[in-house]
N, C-alpha and C positions, 0 to 999 in steps of 0.2 A: 169381596176382596177389600182389604184395607191397605193403606200405604202409610209409612212412617217417614216423615221428613225430619232429618237430624242435621243440625247446623253446629259445626265445630269452629269456634273462634280460637285460633292458635296463639300461643305465646309468640311474640315477634321473632321472626327468623326460624320458627319450628315447623312451618307447613311442609317443607321437604321431608322432615322426619315422620310426620303424620302420613303423608302419601306413601312413603316407603313402608311404614308399618302395615297399612292396609294392603298394599300390593304384594308384600312378601310373607305376611303373617296372618292378619285378621281374616282375609277372605278364605284362606284354607281352613281356618277353625270354624268359620261360619258354615262352610260346606259340610263339615262333619256334623253340624247341628241342624242342617236343613234350612238355614237362613238364606233367603233369596234377596239379592240386591236388585233394585230397579234402575240404579244409575248413580254416578258421582259427578260433581261439578265443582269448579273453582271459578272465582270472579274474574272475568276478562275486563269488564267496565263496571264500576260501581264503587261502593264505599270502601271496601277492604279487600286487599289481595292476600290476606292471611286467613281466609275463611274457606272451609270445605263444607259443601252441601252434599247430602246423599239421601237416597230413599230406599227403604226396605219394603218388601211385599209380604203381606200376611194374609192367611185365610180367614182369621178371626182374631179377636182380642185374646182368646184362650190360646190360640196358636202362638201368638206373640209372647205371651207370658211364659209358656212352657219352654220355647226355644231360646228366648232372650235370657231367661234365668239360668238355663243350662249353660249357655255360652259364658255368662258372667261368672259362674262358679267353676268353669273348666280350669283345672290346674295348669294346663298348657298356656291358656290365655293369661292367667294371673302372672305366671313366670315371664312370659314374653312381654307383657305390658311393663312390668317392673324393669326388665332389662332395657327396654327402649327408652325408659325415663331415667336411666342412671345419670344422664347429663342434665336432668331437670325436667319439669313438666313440659308436655307438648301442647296440651289443650288448656286454655284459660277459662273457657265457658262452653257449655253445651245447651242447646235448645232442642226440644223435640216436640213434634205434633203428630197425632194420629189422624189421618185424613181418609175420608170416604169419597169415592167418585160420585159426581152428580149424574143424573140420568142421561145427560147430553155429553158426557165426557168421552173422549176417544179412548181413554184408559179406563178399563172397568175393574 
């Protein structure tokens, strides 16, 4: 099992729009493609309150490539993303990391 940590640094003031897009659009499209989320977080105490962190769960790198590419090419996603960004970009920067659990991790 692999996990992907994705960190979205939002354009100032746009975190609510990003949260809304995930909760009302993105998660439904992910479900269609079999993409499993492991959790979402925002900063309570730390450097920035305009950052969204989330993790996705993958069976393998091939599983990630197949499902993520299908999601990115999905016409419903492309249209929804464009519509939610009519007032300007939501995300200023994205970082992602593919992580594998250690032998002693509670999460496998």
